[in-house]
PAZAPA-4460 file (N, C-alpha, C; in steps of 0.05 Angstrom, whole numbers, plus 32768, in hexadecimal, padded with zeros to 4 digits):
% residues 140
    n_x    n_y    n_z   ca_x   ca_y   ca_z    c_x    c_y    c_z   seq   type   mol
   7E7F   8110   7FCB   7E75   8113   7FE9   7E6B   80FA   7FFA     1      A     A
   7E66   80E6   7FE6   7E58   80CD   7FFA   7E6E   80C2   8009     2      R     A
   7E85   80BB   7FF9   7E96   80B8   8006   7EA8   80C4   8022     3      G     A
   7EA3   80DE   801D   7EA9   80EF   8039   7E93   80F1   804D     4      I     A
   7E7A   80EB   8046   7E62   80DD   8056   7E6E   80CA   8064     5      R     A
   7E74   80B2   8059   7E7B   8095   805F   7E92   8098   8078     6      E     A
   7EA0   80AC   8077   7EB5   80B5   808A   7EB0   80C4   80A1     7      L     A
   7E93   80CD   809D   7E89   80DD   80B7   7E97   80F8   80B2     8      D     A
   7EA0   8100   8099   7EA9   811A   8097   7E90   8131   8085     9      G     A
   7E99   8145   807F   7E86   8152   806D   7E99   8167   805B    10      Q     A
   7E8A   8168   804A   7E96   817B   8035   7E86   8199   802F    11      L     A
   7E90   81AF   8033   7E79   81C7   802E   7E8C   81D9   8014    12      S     A
   7E77   81E7   800A   7E7F   81F8   7FF1   7E77   820F   7FF9    13      L     A
   7E82   822C   7FF8   7E79   8245   7FF9   7E85   824F   7FE0    14      H     A
   7E76   8262   7FD3   7E75   8267   7FBB   7E74   8289   7FBA    15      T     A
   7E8A   8296   7FB6   7E7A   82B6   7FAC   7E88   82C3   7F99    16      E     A
   7E68   82C6   7F84   7E71   82D2   7F6A   7E86   82E5   7F68    17      P     A
   7E9B   82E2   7F53   7EAE   82FB   7F4D   7EC9   82EF   7F61    18      G     A
   7EC0   82E4   7F75   7EDE   82D7   7F89   7EE5   82C2   7F8B    19      V     A
   7ED9   82AE   7F8C   7EDA   8290   7F8A   7ED0   827D   7F9A    20      G     A
   7ED4   8264   7F9C   7ECB   824B   7FA2   7EE0   8243   7FBF    21      T     A
   7ECF   8243   7FD1   7EDD   8237   7FE6   7ED1   821B   7FF1    22      T     A
   7EE4   8206   7FEE   7ED9   81E6   7FFD   7EE6   81DE   800C    23      F     A
   7ED8   81D8   8024   7EE2   81D2   8040   7EDC   81B9   8041    24      R     A
   7EEE   81A6   804B   7EED   8189   8052   7EF6   8186   806C    25      L     A
   7EDD   817A   8080   7EE3   8174   8099   7EE7   8154   809E    26      E     A
   7EFD   8148   80AB   7EF9   8126   80B0   7F04   812F   80CD    27      L     A
   7EF0   8111   80DA   7EF9   8110   80F4   7F0D   810A   80FC    28      P     A
   7F16   810E   8112   7F35   810D   8119   7F40   80F0   811E    29      L     A
   7F2E   80E0   8119   7F3A   80C4   8118   7F3E   80BD   80FD    30      T     A
   7F3D   80CE   80EE   7F4A   80CC   80D6   7F5B   80D8   80CA    31      L     A
   7F77   80D0   80B9   7F8D   80DB   80B7   7F90   80DA   8095    32      A     A
   7F9A   80EA   8086   7FA8   80E9   8073   7FC6   80E9   8070    33      I     A
   7FCE   80D4   805D   7FEB   80CD   8059   7FF5   80CB   8043    34      T     A
   8013   80C4   803A   8017   80C1   8024   801A   809E   8026    35      D     A
   8013   8090   800E   8014   8079   8009   801F   8070   7FF3    36      A     A
   802E   8055   7FF5   802C   804C   7FD9   8017   8036   7FD7    37      L     A
   800D   8039   7FBF   7FF3   8028   7FB7   7FFF   8010   7F9C    38      V     A
   7FF5   7FFA   7FA5   7FFA   7FE3   7F91   7FE3   7FD2   7F8D    39      S     A
   7FE0   7FC2   7F7E   7FCD   7FB1   7F78   7FDC   7F98   7F70    40      V     A
   7FCE   7F84   7F81   7FD0   7F64   7F82   7FB3   7F58   7F7E    41      V     A
   7FB8   7F46   7F60   7F9B   7F3B   7F5B   7F89   7F4E   7F56    42      D     A
   7F91   7F64   7F4E   7F74   7F73   7F49   7F6B   7F81   7F65    43      G     A
   7F7A   7F82   7F76   7F71   7F8B   7F8C   7F8B   7FA5   7F99    44      Q     A
   7F84   7FB3   7FA5   7F89   7FD2   7FA6   7F91   7FCB   7FCC    45      T     A
   7FAE   7FD1   7FCD   7FBD   7FD8   7FE7   7FD0   7FEB   7FEA    46      F     A
   7FD4   7FFB   8004   7FE4   800E   8001   7FF3   8006   8022    47      A     A
   800C   8014   801B   8022   8014   8036   802C   802B   8035    48      I     A
   802A   8032   804D   8035   804E   8054   8056   8055   804A    49      H     A
   8055   806A   8043   8069   8073   8036   8084   8070   8040    50      R     A
   8086   8078   8056   8095   8075   806F   80A6   8055   8071    51      S     A
   8093   8045   806F   809B   802B   8075   80AD   801D   805A    52      N     A
   80AE   802D   8040   80B9   8021   8028   80D5   802E   8027    53      V     A
   80EC   8024   8021   8100   802E   8027   8109   802F   8007    54      H     A
   8101   8020   7FF3   8106   801A   7FD1   80F3   8005   7FC9    55      E     A
   80EE   800E   7FAD   80DA   8004   7F9C   80E7   7FF1   7F87    56      V     A
   80E7   7FDC   7F85   80F0   7FC8   7F71   80E6   7FBE   7F62    57      I     A
   80EF   7FB8   7F46   80E0   7FA7   7F37   80F7   7F89   7F35    58      E     A
   80DC   7F76   7F34   80F0   7F5A   7F36   80EC   7F4B   7F1D    59      I     A
   80FF   7F3F   7F0E   80F8   7F2C   7EFD   80F2   7F13   7F08    60      D     A
   80DD   7F07   7F06   80D8   7EF0   7F0F   80F5   7ED5   7F0C    61      P     A
   80FD   7EDB   7EFC   8117   7EC3   7EF7   812A   7EC6   7F05    62      Q     A
   812A   7EE2   7F16   813F   7EE0   7F29   813B   7EDE   7F44    63      S     A
   811F   7ECF   7F4C   8117   7EC6   7F66   8123   7EAB   7F68    64      I     A
   812D   7EAD   7F82   8138   7E89   7F8E   812C   7E85   7FA1    65      S     A
   812D   7E66   7FA8   8120   7E62   7FC2   8135   7E59   7FD4    66      V     A
   8139   7E67   7FE9   814A   7E5A   8001   813D   7E5C   801E    67      L     A
   813C   7E3F   8024   8135   7E3B   803D   8115   7E39   803B    68      E     A
   8107   7E2F   8024   80EC   7E30   801E   80DB   7E53   801A    69      N     A
   80F3   7E63   801B   80E7   7E86   8012   80F4   7E91   7FFA    70      N     A
   80DD   7E9F   7FF2   80ED   7EAE   7FD3   80FF   7EC2   7FD9    71      E     A
   8112   7EC6   7FC9   812E   7EDB   7FD6   8133   7EE2   7FB4    72      V     A
   8142   7EFB   7FB5   814E   7F02   7F9B   816C   7F0E   7FAC    73      I     A
   8177   7F16   7F9D   8190   7F24   7FA3   818C   7F3C   7F97    74      V     A
   818E   7F52   7FAA   818A   7F6C   7FAC   81A3   7F80   7FBA    75      H     A
   81B2   7F8E   7FA7   81C6   7F9E   7FB7   81D9   7F85   7FC2    76      R     A
   81E0   7F75   7FB2   81F0   7F61   7FC0   81E8   7F57   7FDB    77      D     A
   81D4   7F55   7FE1   81C6   7F45   7FFB   81B2   7F38   7FF3    78      E     A
   81AC   7F22   7FFD   8190   7F13   7FFD   817C   7F24   800D    79      V     A
   8161   7F22   7FF9   814D   7F33   7FFD   8134   7F22   8002    80      L     A
   8132   7F13   8012   811A   7F05   801F   80FA   7F14   800D    81      P     A
   80EA   7F05   8002   80D3   7F0F   7FF7   80BA   7F08   8001    82      L     A
   80A6   7F1B   8004   808D   7F0A   8012   807C   7F16   7FF7    83      V     A
   806A   7F03   7FF3   8057   7F08   7FDB   803A   7F13   7FEA    84      R     A
   8031   7F2A   7FE5   8017   7F38   7FF6   8005   7F1D   7FE8    85      L     A
   8007   7F18   7FD5   7FEF   7F01   7FCC   7FEA   7EE8   7FD7    86      S     A
   8001   7EE2   7FE5   8003   7ECD   7FF8   7FFE   7ED5   8013    87      H     A
   7FFD   7EF0   8020   7FF2   7EF2   803C   7FD5   7EF2   8033    88      I     A
   7FCA   7EFC   801F   7FAA   7F03   801F   7F9C   7EF4   800E    89      F     A
   7FAB   7ED6   8009   7FA2   7EBF   7FFB   7F97   7ECD   7FDF    90      N     A
   7FA2   7EDC   7FD0   7F9F   7EE3   7FB5   7FAF   7ECF   7FA0    91      L     A
   7FA6   7ED6   7F84   7FB8   7ECA   7F6E   7FD2   7ED6   7F6D    92      R     A
   7FE7   7EC8   7F69   8002   7ED4   7F60   7FFE   7EDA   7F42    93      D     A
   800C   7EEE   7F43   8014   7EFE   7F1C   801C   7EE8   7F10    94      K     A
   8014   7EE5   7EF6   801A   7ECA   7EE9   8034   7ED6   7ED7    95      R     A
   8033   7EEA   7ECA   8047   7EF2   7EBB   8054   7F0C   7EBE    96      E     A
   806D   7F18   7EB4   8079   7F2C   7EB1   8089   7F36   7ECE    97      G     A
   808B   7F50   7ECE   809D   7F58   7EE5   808B   7F5B   7EF7    98      M     A
   8099   7F56   7F11   808C   7F57   7F2E   8099   7F74   7F38    99      L     A
   808A   7F79   7F50   8097   7F98   7F58   8095   7F90   7F78   100      H     A
   80A5   7F9C   7F83   80A8   7F96   7FA4   80AF   7FB4   7FB0   101      A     A
   80A4   7FB4   7FC9   80A8   7FCC   7FD9   80BF   7FBE   7FED   102      F     A
   80D8   7FC9   7FF1   80EB   7FC3   8007   80E6   7FD2   8021   103      V     A
   80E4   7FBC   802E   80D8   7FCE   804F   80ED   7FBD   8061   104      I     A
   80F3   7FC9   8072   8109   7FCB   8086   8128   7FD0   807C   105      G     A
   8139   7FCC   808A   8157   7FCE   8079   8164   7FB9   808A   106      T     A
   817D   7FB9   807B   8193   7FA4   8087   8183   7F8D   8081   107      G     A
   8190   7F77   8098   8188   7F5B   809B   816C   7F5D   809C   108      S     A
   815B   7F6E   80A2   813E   7F70   80A2   8130   7F76   8092   109      R     A
   8136   7F77   8078   812F   7F88   8060   811F   7F6C   8057   110      A     A
   8106   7F77   804C   80FB   7F6B   803B   80EC   7F6F   8027   111      T     A
   80E8   7F59   8012   80D5   7F66   7FF2   80BB   7F5E   7FFA   112      G     A
   80AB   7F75   7FFA   808B   7F6E   7FFC   807F   7F75   7FDC   113      L     A
   8081   7F5B   7FD0   8078   7F55   7FB3   805F   7F5C   7FAD   114      V     A
   805A   7F6A   7F9B   8042   7F74   7F92   803B   7F73   7F73   115      V     A
   8028   7F74   7F65   8026   7F6D   7F48   8028   7F83   7F3B   116      D     A
   8020   7FA1   7F45   8021   7FB4   7F36   801F   7FCF   7F4B   117      K     A
   8034   7FE3   7F43   8035   7FF7   7F55   8028   8013   7F47   118      I     A
   8013   801E   7F58   8006   8035   7F47   8011   804D   7F4D   119      L     A
   8021   804E   7F68   802D   8066   7F6F   8027   8076   7F8A   120      G     A
   8035   8087   7F8A   802E   809B   7FA5   8015   80A4   7FAB   121      L     A
   8005   809F   7FBA   7FED   80A9   7FC0   7FE8   80BA   7FDD   122      R     A
   7FD2   80CA   7FE3   7FD2   80D4   7FF8   7FB3   80C9   7FFA   123      E     A
   7FB1   80B9   8015   7F9C   80A9   801A   7F94   80AF   8034   124      V     A
   7F7B   80A4   8038   7F69   80AD   8052   7F6E   8091   8063   125      V     A
   7F78   8094   807A   7F7F   8080   808D   7F69   8085   80A7   126      V     A
   7F5A   806E   80AB   7F48   8073   80C0   7F48   8059   80D5   127      R     A
   7F46   8061   80EC   7F49   8046   80FB   7F36   8032   80FD   128      S     A
   7F40   801C   80FB   7F30   8002   80F7   7F1B   7FFB   810C   129      L     A
   7F00   7FE9   8109   7EF5   7FE6   8119   7EFF   7FD0   812A   130      N     A
   7EF4   7FC2   813F   7F04   7FA8   8152   7F00   7F99   813E   131      D     A
   7EF1   7F8D   8139   7EED   7F73   8125   7F0D   7F6F   810E   132      P     A
   7F12   7F88   8107   7F29   7F89   80F6   7F41   7F8A   80FE   133      L     A
   7F47   7F96   8117   7F63   7F99   8126   7F76   7F81   812A   134      T     A
   7F66   7F65   8126   7F75   7F4C   812A   7F73   7F3A   8115   135      N     A
   7F6C   7F4E   80FD   7F75   7F3C   80E1   7F93   7F43   80D8   136      V     A
   7F98   7F21   80D3   7FB9   7F29   80CA   7FB8   7F37   80B2   137      R     A
   7FCF   7F44   80AF   7FD2   7F59   809D   7FC5   7F78   8091   138      G     A
   7FB2   7F74   80A3   7FA2   7F92   80A6   7FAB   7FA8   80B8   139      V     A
   7FAB   7FBB   80B4   7FB2   7FCE   80C6   7FB5   7FEC   80BC   140      G     A
***
């Protein structure tokens, strides 16, 4: 309930003996609930809207090459540039084991957004950012 209050929402319960209980959740219009793929990088949780992700792939670090100073892999007989979320947010890279990536964009504009671990598809609450955060790189 505290989390709902922090979002300026309300949760109410109404119970009728022998009938059941009704839960009512009210959230402001500035909030939305949407499906997102949730991942972890260096212990921090990130979400990306499901509609932006065309595919989820597993990457063997040995398959990563460097082309013109950028990490790439061959995926579906095409060169797929990789962008590590850890580099965008100045976090530590995963040191061992398989990596995972969200393939965003299509064709020659496709990119693999590399994360440490994928937690799965979740419903997340989205709320408008306050002005100081709207210009932060990578936040949206």
